[in-house]
KEBA-587578 format. One record per residue (C-alpha): residue in three letters; x, z negated, y negated. Coordinates in nm, 2 decimals. Layout:
    aa       px       pz       py
   ALA        X        Z        Y
...
# end
This chain:
    aa       px       pz       py
   UNK    -1.71     0.38    -0.81
   UNK    -1.80     0.07    -1.01
   UNK    -1.88    -0.12    -0.68
   UNK    -1.55    -0.02    -0.53
   UNK    -1.37    -0.15    -0.83
   UNK    -1.56    -0.48    -0.81
   UNK    -1.47    -0.52    -0.44
   UNK    -1.10    -0.44    -0.50
   UNK    -1.08    -0.69    -0.78
   UNK    -1.22    -0.98    -0.58
   UNK    -0.98    -1.25    -0.48
   UNK    -1.09    -1.22    -0.11
   UNK    -1.00    -0.85    -0.11
   UNK    -0.65    -0.94    -0.23
   UNK    -0.61    -1.21     0.03
   UNK    -0.72    -0.96     0.30
   UNK    -0.46    -0.70     0.19
   UNK    -0.18    -0.96     0.17
   UNK    -0.26    -1.10     0.51
   UNK    -0.28    -0.74     0.65
   UNK     0.08    -0.66     0.54
   UNK     0.22    -1.01     0.61
   UNK     0.08    -1.04     0.96
   UNK     0.05    -0.69     1.09
   UNK     0.41    -0.58     1.03
   UNK     0.58    -0.87     1.20
   UNK     0.32    -0.87     1.48
   UNK     0.37    -0.50     1.55
   UNK     0.75    -0.53     1.54
   UNK     0.75    -0.83     1.77
   UNK     0.51    -0.66     2.01
   UNK     0.72    -0.35     2.03
   UNK     1.03    -0.56     2.09
   UNK     0.85    -0.76     2.35
   UNK     0.75    -0.43     2.52
   UNK     1.11    -0.31     2.54
   UNK     1.24    -0.65     2.67
   UNK     0.96    -0.69     2.92
   UNK     1.00    -0.33     3.05
   UNK     1.36    -0.39     3.14
   UNK     1.28    -0.73     3.28
   UNK     0.99    -0.61     3.49
   UNK     1.18    -0.32     3.63
   UNK     1.47    -0.54     3.72
   UNK     1.25    -0.81     3.88
   UNK     1.02    -0.57     4.06
   UNK     1.31    -0.39     4.22
   UNK     1.49    -0.71     4.30
   UNK     1.18    -0.85     4.47
   UNK     1.13    -0.52     4.66
   UNK     1.48    -0.53     4.79
   UNK     1.44    -0.90     4.89
   UNK     1.11    -0.81     5.06
   UNK     1.27    -0.53     5.25
   UNK     1.56    -0.76     5.36
   UNK     1.32    -1.02     5.49
   UNK     1.13    -0.75     5.68
   UNK     1.46    -0.62     5.82
   UNK     1.56    -0.97     5.92
   UNK     1.23    -1.01     6.11
   UNK     1.28    -0.69     6.30
   UNK     1.64    -0.78     6.37
   UNK     1.53    -1.11     6.52
   UNK     1.31    -0.91     6.76
   UNK     1.59    -0.67     6.84
   UNK     1.83    -0.96     6.90
   UNK     1.58    -1.12     7.13
   UNK     1.58    -0.79     7.33
   UNK     1.96    -0.77     7.34
   UNK     1.99    -1.13     7.45
   UNK     1.73    -1.09     7.72
   UNK     1.91    -0.78     7.85
   UNK     2.25    -0.96     7.85
   UNK     2.09    -1.26     8.04
   UNK     1.94    -1.04     8.31
   UNK     2.25    -0.81     8.33
   UNK     2.48    -1.11     8.41
   UNK     2.25    -1.28     8.66
   UNK     2.40    -1.29     9.01
   UNK     2.06    -1.29     9.18
   UNK     1.97    -0.96     9.01
   UNK     2.31    -0.82     9.11
   UNK     2.26    -0.92     9.47
   UNK     1.90    -0.77     9.49
   UNK     2.01    -0.44     9.33
   UNK     2.31    -0.40     9.56
   UNK     2.18    -0.51     9.90
   UNK     1.80    -0.47     9.89
   UNK     1.78    -0.13    10.06
   UNK     2.03    -0.23    10.34
   UNK     1.86    -0.57    10.41
   UNK     1.61    -0.65    10.69
   UNK     1.24    -0.64    10.59
   UNK     1.19    -1.01    10.58
   UNK     1.49    -1.05    10.34
   UNK     1.36    -0.76    10.13
   UNK     1.03    -0.95    10.09
   UNK     1.21    -1.26     9.98
   UNK     1.44    -1.07     9.74
   UNK     1.14    -0.90     9.58
   UNK     0.95    -1.23     9.54
   UNK     1.24    -1.42     9.39
   UNK     1.35    -1.13     9.16
   UNK     1.00    -1.08     9.03
   UNK     0.96    -1.45     8.96
   UNK     1.30    -1.45     8.78
   UNK     1.20    -1.16     8.56
   UNK     0.86    -1.31     8.49
   UNK     1.01    -1.64     8.38
   UNK     1.26    -1.46     8.16
   UNK     0.99    -1.24     8.00
   UNK     0.77    -1.54     7.93
   UNK     1.05    -1.74     7.77
   UNK     1.05    -1.50     7.46
   UNK     0.75    -1.42     7.25
   UNK     0.90    -1.09     7.16
   UNK     0.95    -0.96     7.52
   UNK     0.65    -0.78     7.67
   UNK     0.77    -0.68     8.01
   UNK     1.10    -0.64     8.20
   UNK     1.19    -0.38     8.47
   UNK     1.48    -0.33     8.72
   UNK     1.47     0.02     8.86
   UNK     1.66     0.22     9.12
   UNK     1.68     0.59     9.18
   UNK     1.52     0.55     9.52
   UNK     1.19     0.46     9.37
   UNK     1.24     0.09     9.43
   UNK     1.19    -0.15     9.14
   UNK     1.10    -0.50     9.03
   UNK     0.93    -0.62     8.72
   UNK     0.73    -0.89     8.53
   UNK     0.37    -0.88     8.43
   UNK     0.17    -0.57     8.52
   UNK     0.46    -0.36     8.67
   UNK     0.33    -0.08     8.89
   UNK     0.56     0.04     9.18
   UNK     0.32     0.33     9.25
   UNK     0.39     0.47     8.90
   UNK     0.76     0.42     8.95
   UNK     0.75     0.62     9.27
   UNK     0.57     0.91     9.09
   UNK     0.82     0.92     8.81
   UNK     1.13     1.14     8.83
   UNK     1.37     0.89     8.68
   UNK     1.68     1.11     8.69
   UNK     1.50     1.37     8.48
   UNK     1.41     1.13     8.19
   UNK     1.63     1.17     7.88
   UNK     1.66     0.79     7.81
   UNK     1.77     0.74     8.18
   UNK     2.03     1.01     8.14
   UNK     2.15     0.85     7.81
   UNK     2.16     0.50     7.97
   UNK     2.38     0.63     8.25
   UNK     2.60     0.82     8.01
   UNK     2.65     0.50     7.80
   UNK     2.75     0.32     8.13
   UNK     2.63    -0.03     8.06
   UNK     2.58    -0.02     7.68
   UNK     2.25    -0.09     7.53
   UNK     2.03     0.22     7.46
   UNK     1.75     0.16     7.22
   UNK     1.45     0.39     7.25
   UNK     1.17     0.48     7.00
   UNK     0.83     0.31     7.01
   UNK     0.62     0.44     7.31
   UNK     0.36     0.35     7.56
   UNK     0.47     0.16     7.87
   UNK     0.55     0.41     8.15
   UNK     0.51     0.17     8.44
   UNK     0.23    -0.06     8.34
   UNK    -0.03    -0.13     8.60
   UNK    -0.29    -0.22     8.33
   UNK    -0.40     0.14     8.28
   UNK    -0.27     0.46     8.11
   UNK    -0.13     0.43     7.76
   UNK    -0.23     0.07     7.72
   UNK     0.09    -0.12     7.63
   UNK     0.28    -0.03     7.31
   UNK     0.65    -0.12     7.37
   UNK     0.99    -0.09     7.21
   UNK     1.23    -0.04     7.50
   UNK     1.60    -0.11     7.53
   UNK     1.77     0.00     7.85
   UNK     2.11    -0.01     8.02
   UNK     2.25     0.05     8.37
   UNK     2.33    -0.23     8.60
   UNK     2.68    -0.23     8.74
   UNK     2.86    -0.39     9.03
   UNK     3.09    -0.65     8.87
   UNK     3.36    -0.58     9.13
   UNK     3.36    -0.20     9.16
   UNK     3.19    -0.12     8.82
   UNK     2.96     0.12     9.01
   UNK     2.62     0.18     8.87
   UNK     2.36     0.01     9.09
   UNK     2.04     0.03     8.90
   UNK     1.87     0.05     8.56
   UNK     1.75    -0.25     8.35
   UNK     1.47    -0.20     8.09
   UNK     1.35    -0.47     7.85
   UNK     1.03    -0.37     7.67
   UNK     0.98    -0.55     7.34
   UNK     0.63    -0.61     7.20
   UNK     0.58    -0.28     7.01
   UNK     0.25    -0.39     6.85
   UNK     0.44    -0.68     6.69
   UNK     0.70    -0.44     6.55
   UNK     0.43    -0.22     6.41
   UNK     0.25    -0.51     6.25
   UNK     0.57    -0.64     6.10
   UNK     0.62    -0.32     5.89
   UNK     0.25    -0.25     5.85
   UNK     0.16    -0.58     5.69
   UNK     0.42    -0.57     5.42
   UNK     0.28    -0.42     5.10
   UNK     0.49    -0.19     4.90
   UNK     0.28    -0.09     4.60
   UNK    -0.06     0.06     4.68
   UNK     0.04     0.36     4.89
   UNK     0.40     0.28     4.98
   UNK     0.51     0.24     5.34
   UNK     0.79     0.13     5.57
   UNK     0.94     0.31     5.86
   UNK     1.24     0.25     6.09
   UNK     1.48     0.54     6.17
   UNK     1.80     0.58     6.37
   UNK     2.13     0.69     6.23
   UNK     2.02     1.05     6.26
   UNK     1.71     1.00     6.06
   UNK     1.47     1.02     6.36
   UNK     1.16     0.79     6.32
   UNK     1.18     0.51     6.58
   UNK     0.90     0.27     6.45
   UNK     0.61     0.37     6.23
   UNK     0.25     0.27     6.18
   UNK     0.16     0.64     6.23
   UNK     0.25     0.69     6.60
   UNK     0.24     1.07     6.56
   UNK     0.57     1.05     6.36
   UNK     0.75     0.86     6.63
   UNK     1.05     1.06     6.77
   UNK     1.05     1.31     6.49
   UNK     1.30     1.35     6.20
   UNK     1.19     1.23     5.86
   UNK     0.99     1.52     5.72
   UNK     1.10     1.51     5.35
   UNK     1.44     1.68     5.33
   UNK     1.56     1.49     5.02
   UNK     1.46     1.16     5.17
   UNK     1.63     1.25     5.50
   UNK     1.96     1.32     5.32
   UNK     1.94     1.00     5.12
   UNK     1.88     0.80     5.44
   UNK     2.18     0.94     5.65
   UNK     2.42     1.04     5.37
   UNK     2.39     0.76     5.11
   UNK     2.50     0.40     5.15
   UNK     2.30     0.28     4.84
   UNK     2.04     0.02     4.91
   UNK     1.81     0.17     4.64
   UNK     1.75     0.53     4.57
   UNK     1.51     0.77     4.39
   UNK     1.39     1.12     4.49
   UNK     1.12     1.37     4.42
   UNK     0.85     1.47     4.67
   UNK     0.64     1.77     4.56
   UNK     0.71     1.69     4.20
   UNK     0.62     1.32     4.24
   UNK     0.91     1.07     4.17
   UNK     0.96     0.82     4.45
   UNK     1.15     0.49     4.47
   UNK     1.31     0.40     4.80
   UNK     1.49     0.10     4.95
   UNK     1.66     0.06     5.29
   UNK     1.82    -0.21     5.50
   UNK     2.03    -0.19     5.82
   UNK     1.90    -0.35     6.14
   UNK     2.11    -0.53     6.39
   UNK     2.11    -0.24     6.64
   UNK     2.22     0.02     6.39
   UNK     1.87     0.14     6.30
   UNK     1.75     0.14     5.94
   UNK     1.44     0.01     5.77
   UNK     1.33     0.25     5.50
   UNK     1.06     0.18     5.24
   UNK     0.93     0.44     5.00
   UNK     0.67     0.42     4.72
   UNK     0.57     0.64     4.42
   UNK     0.76     0.51     4.12
   UNK     0.45     0.50     3.91
   UNK     0.30     0.23     4.13
   UNK     0.60     0.00     4.04
   UNK     0.66     0.07     3.68
   UNK     0.35     0.27     3.57
   UNK     0.17    -0.05     3.46
   UNK     0.43    -0.10     3.18
   UNK     0.28     0.19     2.99
   UNK    -0.06     0.02     3.00
   UNK     0.12    -0.30     2.89
   UNK     0.26    -0.12     2.58
   UNK    -0.09     0.00     2.48
   UNK    -0.23    -0.34     2.54
   UNK     0.04    -0.50     2.32
   UNK    -0.04    -0.26     2.03
   UNK    -0.42    -0.33     2.06
   UNK    -0.36    -0.70     2.08
   UNK    -0.13    -0.69     1.78
   UNK    -0.40    -0.51     1.58
   UNK    -0.66    -0.76     1.69
   UNK    -0.45    -1.05     1.60
   UNK    -0.38    -0.90     1.26
   UNK    -0.76    -0.85     1.20
   UNK    -0.84    -1.20     1.31
   UNK    -0.57    -1.34     1.07
   UNK    -0.72    -1.14     0.79
   UNK    -1.07    -1.27     0.86
   UNK    -0.94    -1.62     0.88
   UNK    -0.80    -1.58     0.53
   UNK    -1.16    -1.54     0.40
   UNK    -1.24    -1.89     0.53
   UNK    -0.97    -2.09     0.37
   UNK    -1.17    -2.18     0.07
   UNK    -1.16    -2.55     0.01
   UNK    -1.54    -2.60     0.02
   UNK    -1.55    -2.43     0.36
   UNK    -1.26    -2.58     0.54
   UNK    -1.34    -2.94     0.48
   UNK    -1.70    -2.95     0.64
   UNK    -1.58    -2.71     0.92
   UNK    -1.30    -2.95     1.00
   UNK    -1.54    -3.24     1.01
   UNK    -1.78    -3.04     1.23
   UNK    -1.49    -2.94     1.46
   UNK    -1.39    -3.31     1.50
   UNK    -1.75    -3.39     1.60
   UNK    -1.76    -3.10     1.84
   UNK    -1.44    -3.23     2.00
   UNK    -1.60    -3.57     2.06
   UNK    -1.89    -3.40     2.22
   UNK    -1.65    -3.20     2.44
   UNK    -1.51    -3.53     2.56
   UNK    -1.85    -3.65     2.66
   UNK    -1.98    -3.84     2.36
   UNK    -2.33    -3.70     2.31
   UNK    -2.42    -3.98     2.06
   UNK    -2.23    -3.79     1.79
   UNK    -2.43    -3.67     1.49
   UNK    -2.28    -3.49     1.19
   UNK    -2.38    -3.57     0.84
   UNK    -2.57    -3.30     0.65
   UNK    -2.47    -3.30     0.29
   UNK    -2.55    -2.94     0.17
   UNK    -2.82    -2.69     0.22
   UNK    -2.60    -2.39     0.26
   UNK    -2.47    -2.22     0.58
   UNK    -2.25    -2.52     0.67
   UNK    -2.54    -2.76     0.62
   UNK    -2.76    -2.54     0.83
   UNK    -2.49    -2.53     1.10
   UNK    -2.47    -2.91     1.09
   UNK    -2.84    -2.94     1.12
   UNK    -2.86    -2.71     1.42
   UNK    -2.57    -2.89     1.57
   UNK    -2.75    -3.22     1.56
   UNK    -3.07    -3.05     1.70
   UNK    -2.87    -2.90     1.98
   UNK    -2.73    -3.24     2.08
   UNK    -3.08    -3.38     2.09
   UNK    -3.20    -3.10     2.32
   UNK    -2.89    -3.13     2.54
   UNK    -2.96    -3.51     2.59
   UNK    -3.32    -3.43     2.68
   UNK    -3.21    -3.15     2.91
   UNK    -2.95    -3.37     3.09
   UNK    -3.21    -3.64     3.14
   UNK    -3.45    -3.39     3.30
   UNK    -3.17    -3.24     3.52
   UNK    -3.05    -3.59     3.63
   UNK    -3.41    -3.68     3.72
   UNK    -3.46    -3.35     3.91
   UNK    -3.13    -3.38     4.09
   UNK    -3.21    -3.74     4.19
   UNK    -3.55    -3.63     4.33
   UNK    -3.39    -3.33     4.51
   UNK    -3.13    -3.56     4.67
   UNK    -3.39    -3.80     4.79
   UNK    -3.59    -3.52     4.94
   UNK    -3.28    -3.38     5.12
   UNK    -3.20    -3.72     5.25
   UNK    -3.55    -3.77     5.39
   UNK    -3.53    -3.42     5.55
   UNK    -3.19    -3.51     5.71
   UNK    -3.33    -3.84     5.85
   UNK    -3.66    -3.69     5.97
   UNK    -3.45    -3.43     6.16
   UNK    -3.24    -3.68     6.35
   UNK    -3.52    -3.93     6.43
   UNK    -3.73    -3.68     6.64
   UNK    -3.41    -3.58     6.82
   UNK    -3.33    -3.94     6.90
   UNK    -3.68    -4.03     7.01
   UNK    -3.71    -3.71     7.22
   UNK    -3.40    -3.80     7.42
   UNK    -3.51    -4.16     7.47
   UNK    -3.87    -4.07     7.57
   UNK    -3.73    -3.81     7.81
   UNK    -3.53    -4.08     7.98
   UNK    -3.84    -4.30     8.01
   UNK    -4.04    -4.01     8.14
   UNK    -3.77    -3.94     8.40
   UNK    -3.77    -4.30     8.52
   UNK    -4.15    -4.30     8.56
   UNK    -4.16    -3.97     8.75
   UNK    -3.89    -4.11     8.97
   UNK    -4.10    -4.41     9.06
   UNK    -3.87    -4.66     8.89
   UNK    -4.14    -4.83     8.70
   UNK    -3.95    -5.16     8.66
   UNK    -3.65    -4.98     8.51
   UNK    -3.89    -4.78     8.29
   UNK    -4.05    -5.10     8.17
   UNK    -3.70    -5.23     8.09
   UNK    -3.62    -4.91     7.91
   UNK    -3.94    -4.93     7.71
   UNK    -3.87    -5.28     7.61
   UNK    -3.52    -5.17     7.50
   UNK    -3.67    -4.89     7.30
   UNK    -3.91    -5.13     7.13
   UNK    -3.62    -5.36     7.03
   UNK    -3.43    -5.05     6.91
   UNK    -3.72    -4.93     6.70
   UNK    -3.77    -5.27     6.55
   UNK    -3.40    -5.29     6.46
   UNK    -3.37    -4.93     6.34
   UNK    -3.70    -4.84     6.17
   UNK    -3.83    -5.18     6.07
   UNK    -3.60    -5.18     5.76
   UNK    -3.67    -5.04     5.42
   UNK    -3.45    -4.77     5.26
   UNK    -3.21    -4.52     5.40
   UNK    -2.90    -4.74     5.39
   UNK    -2.80    -5.01     5.63
   UNK    -2.48    -5.21     5.68
   UNK    -2.21    -5.10     5.93
   UNK    -2.28    -5.43     6.12
   UNK    -2.65    -5.34     6.16
   UNK    -2.57    -4.99     6.27
   UNK    -2.34    -5.13     6.54
   UNK    -2.61    -5.37     6.66
   UNK    -2.85    -5.07     6.69
   UNK    -2.58    -4.88     6.89
   UNK    -2.54    -5.17     7.13
   UNK    -2.92    -5.16     7.20
   UNK    -2.91    -4.79     7.24
   UNK    -2.64    -4.81     7.50
   UNK    -2.87    -5.01     7.72
   UNK    -3.11    -4.71     7.74
   UNK    -2.82    -4.47     7.81
   UNK    -2.68    -4.69     8.09
   UNK    -3.03    -4.71     8.24
   UNK    -3.07    -4.33     8.22
   UNK    -2.74    -4.22     8.37
   UNK    -2.69    -4.53     8.60
   UNK    -2.33    -4.58     8.47
   UNK    -2.16    -4.85     8.27
   UNK    -2.05    -4.76     7.92
   UNK    -1.81    -5.01     7.76
   UNK    -1.83    -5.04     7.38
   UNK    -1.52    -5.18     7.21
   UNK    -1.57    -5.26     6.84
   UNK    -1.27    -5.31     6.62
   UNK    -1.38    -5.38     6.26
   UNK    -1.22    -5.55     5.97
   UNK    -1.44    -5.84     5.86
   UNK    -1.47    -5.71     5.50
   UNK    -1.61    -5.38     5.63
   UNK    -1.92    -5.53     5.80
   UNK    -2.12    -5.53     5.48
   UNK    -2.04    -5.17     5.38
   UNK    -2.36    -4.98     5.35
   UNK    -2.39    -4.64     5.52
   UNK    -2.67    -4.39     5.58
   UNK    -2.90    -4.49     5.87
   UNK    -2.80    -4.35     6.21
   UNK    -2.47    -4.22     6.09
   UNK    -2.28    -4.34     6.40
   UNK    -2.55    -4.34     6.67
   UNK    -2.52    -3.96     6.73
   UNK    -2.15    -4.00     6.80
   UNK    -2.21    -4.26     7.07
   UNK    -2.48    -4.03     7.22
   UNK    -2.25    -3.73     7.22
   UNK    -1.97    -3.93     7.38
   UNK    -2.20    -4.02     7.67
   UNK    -2.38    -3.69     7.71
   UNK    -2.09    -3.45     7.66
   UNK    -1.80    -3.68     7.76
   UNK    -1.91    -3.89     8.05
   UNK    -2.22    -3.72     8.20
   UNK    -2.04    -3.40     8.30
   UNK    -1.79    -3.62     8.49
   UNK    -2.07    -3.83     8.65
   UNK    -1.90    -4.16     8.56
   UNK    -1.90    -4.43     8.31
   UNK    -1.64    -4.47     8.04
   UNK    -1.50    -4.65     7.74
   UNK    -1.61    -4.60     7.37
   UNK    -1.41    -4.75     7.09
   UNK    -1.54    -4.78     6.74
   UNK    -1.27    -4.87     6.48
   UNK    -1.35    -4.94     6.11
   UNK    -1.09    -5.01     5.85
   UNK    -1.04    -4.98     5.48
   UNK    -0.80    -4.80     5.26
   UNK    -0.78    -4.76     4.88
   UNK    -1.14    -4.67     4.78
   UNK    -1.19    -4.53     5.14
   UNK    -1.36    -4.65     5.46
   UNK    -1.23    -4.50     5.78
   UNK    -1.45    -4.49     6.09
   UNK    -1.29    -4.37     6.41
   UNK    -1.50    -4.32     6.73
   UNK    -1.29    -4.25     7.05
   UNK    -1.40    -4.19     7.41
   UNK    -1.21    -4.12     7.73
   UNK    -1.45    -3.85     7.85
   UNK    -1.43    -3.48     7.94
   UNK    -1.30    -3.37     7.60
   UNK    -1.36    -3.03     7.43
   UNK    -1.21    -2.69     7.50
   UNK    -0.96    -2.57     7.24
   UNK    -1.15    -2.27     7.12
   UNK    -1.48    -2.46     7.08
   UNK    -1.29    -2.74     6.90
   UNK    -1.15    -2.49     6.65
   UNK    -1.50    -2.36     6.57
   UNK    -1.65    -2.71     6.54
   UNK    -1.38    -2.81     6.29
   UNK    -1.43    -2.48     6.09
   UNK    -1.68    -2.56     5.81
   UNK    -1.75    -2.18     5.77
   UNK    -1.83    -2.07     6.12
   UNK    -1.84    -2.41     6.29
   UNK    -2.18    -2.54     6.16
   UNK    -2.35    -2.33     6.43
   UNK    -2.14    -2.51     6.70
   UNK    -2.25    -2.86     6.58
   UNK    -2.55    -3.02     6.74
   UNK    -2.83    -3.19     6.56
   UNK    -2.64    -3.52     6.56
   UNK    -2.32    -3.39     6.41
   UNK    -2.51    -3.18     6.16
   UNK    -2.69    -3.50     6.06
   UNK    -2.35    -3.66     6.00
   UNK    -2.22    -3.36     5.80
   UNK    -2.53    -3.35     5.58
   UNK    -2.53    -3.73     5.53
   UNK    -2.17    -3.72     5.41
   UNK    -2.25    -3.43     5.18
   UNK    -2.56    -3.59     5.03
   UNK    -2.44    -3.95     4.99
   UNK    -2.06    -3.91     4.93
   UNK    -2.00    -3.55     4.81
   UNK    -1.73    -3.31     4.92
   UNK    -1.45    -3.57     4.89
   UNK    -1.56    -3.73     5.22
   UNK    -1.51    -3.56     5.55
   UNK    -1.52    -3.59     5.93
   UNK    -1.28    -3.42     6.17
   UNK    -1.28    -3.38     6.55
   UNK    -0.98    -3.40     6.77
   UNK    -0.99    -3.36     7.15
   UNK    -0.80    -3.29     7.46
   UNK    -0.96    -3.18     7.78
   UNK    -0.98    -3.45     8.06
   UNK    -0.84    -3.70     7.81
   UNK    -1.12    -3.76     7.56
   UNK    -1.24    -3.69     7.20
   UNK    -1.19    -3.87     6.87
   UNK    -1.41    -3.83     6.56
   UNK    -1.26    -3.95     6.23
   UNK    -1.50    -4.01     5.94
   UNK    -1.36    -4.08     5.59
   UNK    -1.60    -4.22     5.33
   UNK    -1.45    -4.19     4.98
   UNK    -1.65    -4.38     4.72
   UNK    -1.68    -4.24     4.38
   UNK    -1.61    -4.44     4.06
# end
């Protein structure tokens, strides 16, 4: 009891109680007010963004639908299609062949002109038809067109567009149930007599339609579906639901009997939030998600606000204990010294004036800085040694590769009986080794590297018996720039081996060196065979592309990483039968 009285009468205890009331009350009130305001704001913004997301998805689907409508109108009004549909069966055989050929070509060109159109058919009741892509006339002859519901409806609409639910293509020759399409059909009519002369079917890319609604996230378990005016599912990621009415009764009534863009309903006792948008063909995009997935996080927010308020109040109370004059002054000084350390000044040392906790803290602070300086010196030394080891490893990897190719050339010349050329090649290799390996250090100037390349081309010309022209365009001030040894030689070798040798001819190689602000650009171009697009994408991908790079290009990549860091780069551009270009950017650090 006496101890409790002593604690209660302390000045620090009174400060704690005062801070508790002064800070906790306004913090709690402001937190609760923030919760109310944020709840209203979040609900409003989340719903607004959901409506906007649904509208964007509906616009994307409407674009696809409009493409199908436009394609149907284009074919419907084409005179060549009219002529083929009307006179094919009464024309001679040679004319029928020509009609089929020209009509199939026309349909193929129209289908390929739109990325949304998968395949186009023109069908007749007699089992005759034309189409683009993998259209199968044998499947058409087996089908009873007149018995199909969508055919009956198309004839009943007498020229109007009839959109059908997502389905597998009926007449694809690529196999059974392979192509997922979104069909739109209509009857073809004689423009003069308005008599029905055939059936036009435009199949949109159904997989694209499914991906459009499947990739849009609506909460964690929400989903989108497309229904017609009767509430029948036309597009859905679950193909088993296609062609069936919406299963939830309340949702079905809200879809067909309510014009509101947003709505709410219960499904087995779970409240749901829904949103819908009309499509250009009269269908409707409907999105549904459990309400808790949109607004449930607000309850957690409320709890977090209360906990945070309490923590802030407790922190404020604890801070009140440290306001004593003798404590704040040395702490402030120590804080200033720490800030200077944070800015990189490790020479800072704080003055130790007392032997209490603050003095002990200052003493340990100074000791910590001493240890950090020693540690940084050790790390710097280790990193430098590691870098030198990696550089040596990179260089030792490219040298054997270079010597192997050169010695293989000399061996080939000797085995071919061309001893004089082999002697010339050996002399060129000797000069090349003197120029390349007779110098100390890993760095040489760009001018020296280009001299080595010129000597190396002599060996390559001797090996492949073709002339390789080297065109050097270098700004004079860039000649003395120092680069890692053999940085450019692998590019010349690749240009010859992969660019010219497959074509069995010589070629031109251009090396361009120019400077920009704190950068040196090196561009190597050739007019060789080029690189295929897929392989080029892999080579330029730094994740999966390293496996596609040969020893030479990996040497360049590693040299740039070790000497210049991630700020430097090299990129490869190429066009088959035109040539390749490699662009190296050296960004020098401060």
